[in-house]
N, C-alpha and C positions, 0 to 999 in steps of 0.2 A: 670886347664888344659882346661876346657870347654870354659872359657873366651877367651883363646888364639885361640881356634879352631873355635868358632862361631863368626861371624861378628855381629855388632850392629843390622843390619837388621834381621839376623837370630834370635837373642834374642828377638826382638820385636815380630816377627811372632810367636815364641814359647810361649811367654807370653800371647799374644792375644788368641792363641789356648787354653791354659789352662784356662783362664778366661771365654772364651765362653762355654767350657764344664761345668765349675762350675756353670755358670749362667743357662744353660739348665737344669742341675740337680736340682738346687734350685727351679726353676719354676715348674719342673715336680712334685716335692713333696710338693709344697706349695699351690696347689689348685687354681691357678690363672686361668683366662679364657683360654679355650683351644686354641683359635687362637693365643694368645701371646706365650704360651708354644710351639705351633706348629712352629711358625715363628722363635723363638729363637733356637729351636733344629735344624731346617733346616739350619739356619745361622751358627750354631756351626760346622755342618758337612762341610759346605762350607769353613769356616775359617781354619779348619784343612787341607783342600786341599792344601793351600799354602805351609804348612810345608812339606807335602808329595811331592809336586812339587820340592822343593829344594833337598829333599833326592834323588829323582829320577835323577835329574841332576848330583848329585855327583856320583851316581852309573853308569850313562850312559857311561862314557868313560872307565869304567872298564869291563863292561859286554857286551857292544854293544847294538844297538837298539832293536834287537829281544828279547834278554833275559830281558832287562830292561822293554820292553813293556809287556811281559808276567808277570813278577813279579809285576809291578805296577798295571796292570789290575786285577790280582788275588786278591791283597790286596785291591784295590780300589772297587771291587765288593762285598766285605764283607758287607758293609752297606746295599746294595740292597738285599743280601741274608737274612740278619736279618729282614729288613723291610718286605720282602715278607713272611717270615715264621710267624712273629708276626701278619701280616695282615690276613693270612690264619687262624690263631688261633682265630682272631676276626671276622671271617666270611666274610671278605671283598674280595670275589672272583673276582668281577668285577674290583676292584682296582688293584689286583695282575696281572690279565691277561693284563689289559691296561698298567701296569707298565713294564711288560716284553717287549711288543712291543714298548712302549715309550722309554725304555732304548736303544733299537737299533736305533730308529729314532733320539733321541736327540744326539747321538754320531755321526752317519754317516751324519746327516743333519745339526743340530745346531752347534755342537762342531767343526766338520770338516770344516763347512762353516766359522765359526768365525776364525779358525786357518788359513784358506786360505786368509780370508779378512785381518786379522791383519798382517800376514806374507807378503802378497802381497803388501799392502800399504807401509810397512816399507822397504822391500827388493826387491820389484818387483817379477817377476815370480820365484817360488822356485822349485827346482828339488829334487826328492827323488828317492830311489831305486825302479825302476819300476818293477823289477822282484819280489821283496818281496811284493810290493803293489798288483801286479796281483795275486800272490799266496793267499794272505790274502783275497782279494776281491772275488776270485773264491770260496774259502772256505766259505765266508760269504753268497754268493748266494746259494751254495749247502746246507749249514746249515739252512738257512732260509726256503728253499724249503722243507727240511725234517721236520722242525718245524711246518709248516702249513699243512702238508699232512693229519693229523687227521681232520682238519677243512674242507678240500676239500672232504674227504670221507663223512663227515656229510652233506655237501651241496648237493652232488649228490645222497644221499641216497644209498651209496654203501653197500654191505653186511657187511663191517667192521663197519658201522655207529653205530649199537647198542653196539659195544664193544669198545667204545671210551676210557674207562679207561685202558683196557688191551693194546690197541694200543698205547696210550700215554706212558705207562710204557716201551713198547718195543722200541719206538722211543727215549725215554730218555736214555736208556741204550746204544743204538747204537750211539747217539750223544756224549755221554761221552767217548765212545771208540774212536770215530773219533778225539776228542780233544787230547787224550793221544797219538794217532798216529801222530798228527800234531805238537807236541812239538819239535821234532828234527829239523824240518824245521824252526820253529819260533825262536829257540834258535841259529841257525846257523848264524855266522857272515857273513856280506857281504864283499867280497874281496876288493871292492872299498872303503869301509868304514874302513877297518882294520887299516890303518896308523893313522887315527884320533882316533879310538876307543881304541887303544891298548897302550895308554900312560902309562908309568911305574908308579907303585904305589907311588914312592917317588919323582915324578916330581914336578916342581913348581906349584903353584896354577893355575888351568886352567883359561884362560882369559874369556871363555864363562860363567863361573860360577859367575863372578863378585865378588868373595870373596875368603876366605881361602878354601883350599881343606880339606874336612873332612876325618878322618880315616875311613876305611871301616866299622869297628864295629859301629861307631857312625851313619853313613848313614843308615845302616840296622836297627839299633835300633830306629832311628827317624821314618823311613818309617813304621816299624811294629807297633810302639807305636801309631803313629797318626792314622793309619788305624784301629787298635783295638779300639781306643777312638771313632772314627767315628761309629764303629759298636755298641758301648755302647749307644751312643746318638740316634742311630736308634730306639732302643727300646722305648725311651722317645718320639721320633718323631711319632711312630705308635700309642702310647697311646693317643696322642692328635689329631690323624688324623681324626677319624670318627666324633667327635664333631666339629672339625674345618671345615670339609666338609659341615656339616649341617649349621653351622653359616655363612659360606661364600656363601652358596647357589649354589655351583658348582656341576656338576654331578660326580659320581664315575669314569666314563670313562675319563673325562678331568683331574680329580685329579690324577689318575694313570698314564695317558699318558704324562702329562706335569709336574705337581707339584712334584709328587713322583719320577718320572724318572729323572728330573733335580737335585733334592736334592740328590738322591741316586748316581748320576753320578758326583757329585760336584768335586770330586778329579780329574777325567779325564777332566772335563770341564776346570778347571784351568790349569792343567799340560800341556795338549795338546796345548792350546793357548799360554802359556808361552814359550814353546819350539819353536813354530812357530815364535813368536816375536823375539826370539834370533837366528833366522835363522838356527835352528836345525831341518830341515824338516824331515829327516829320523826318528829321535826320536819321533817327533810329530805324524807322520803317524803311527808309530808302536804302540804308546800309544793309540791313538784314535781308530784305526781299531781293535786292540786286544780286546778292551772293549766290543763292540757289538758282536764280534766273540765269546767271552767267555760267553756273555749273552745267545746266541743261543746254544752253545755247552755245557755249564756248568751250568749257573745260572737257566735257565728254566728247564732243566732235573733234576737238584738237587731239585728244589722246587716241581716238580711233585713227586719225591720220598719222600721228607720230608712231603708232604701233607698226606701221608699214616699215619702219626703220629698225625694228627690234625683232628678236626671234619669236616673240609672242604676239600674235595678232589679236587685237581687241575688236569685238563686235558688240552691237547693241542688243544682243540676246541675253537677257537677264533671267535669273531663276524666278519662277512664278511668285514665290513669297515676297521677293524684292519688289516686283511690279505691283502686287496688291498693296504692299506697305506704302509705297510712294503715292499710289492713286488715292488711298484713304487719307493720307496726310495732306496732300495738296487740296483735295476737296474740302476737308475739315477747315483748313486755314482760310480758304476762299470764303466760306460762310462767315467766319469770325471777323475778317478784316473789311468786309464789304460795307459795313455801316460807318466806317471812319472813326470808330471809338474803341478803346481797349480798356479792360478792367483786370484786376489782379486775379479774379476767379477764372477768366478766360485763359490767363497765363498758366494757372495751375492745371487746367484741363489739357492744354497743349503738352505740358511737361509730362503729365500722367500718360498720355498717348505715346509719347516718345519712350518712356520707361517700359511700357508694355511691349512695344515693337522691339526694342533692344533685347529684352528678356527672351522674346520668341527666338532670337537668333543666337542665344548663348550656346546652344548645343550644335550650331552649324546651320 
């Protein structure tokens, strides 16, 4: 049955994914140089992303852009959660804090920029649901503002400054509550998109998929399995992280902001760009924006709470340069997406801003 449902391309991607996970596991337990194990584990997460991308496409026309973005981002952020938790257990606090901010930056600047660039060069200006984009962007601005409030309290020596741990816990609980309240809006279908998104389950294979239509159970199984496999590889990735940082001679800030953030977001990196390339701008925007939104509303608060069970306590007091970088990035992205249209030049601008910020952290 699987042979009739999966195309040759699907089978190739599935095979490569399985082989990459096996290779990462073998290197992890064989005592090879840390840099090699680190690179292969990161590549394994990235290769699994292609399989997740295909699963999301198959789910897209059943659930709509909002629900698909929430589901994909939730599963896609599992590796980041595991990477962050194991890094805290290893005492890599600077890496985790930089990775939280880096996850937001890599999605709203690098990934969104690449999606705009690829989609714009292939299809010209692309339009997406501006109302949904505005809602998500406003939530992103507000969530980021709340996320950095403990940092601002520390900078101005406010009375709350000595209580950064308690303040971080309160902010985390509030942000998790906001996420739960935001779900109905994120899951709601756009009326304009409904005719496209509501294809019947037994319709002919969708043209945009470029292959057979998977049964719903297979799409969900593939999506869940690939995401969980990426979470498993994340443990191996963190094991090689600290020795790899020392061997490569990079700072913990740069490693967290760029290397860990991109590896942890590999699923969204591939999926969002694939969707934009296929001229599915609504799905691309939903997937890409939902990921940093969930980092601010779910991932960072969850890591703060989970750090209570590790030797390293995580607070939401970030270095000033990290706060400035995320503030500039979020505001710049908000201005770009508010009109509901993207161009390749806007994509280049976002990528350039990401490159400048990443370079700023090269020295620590």
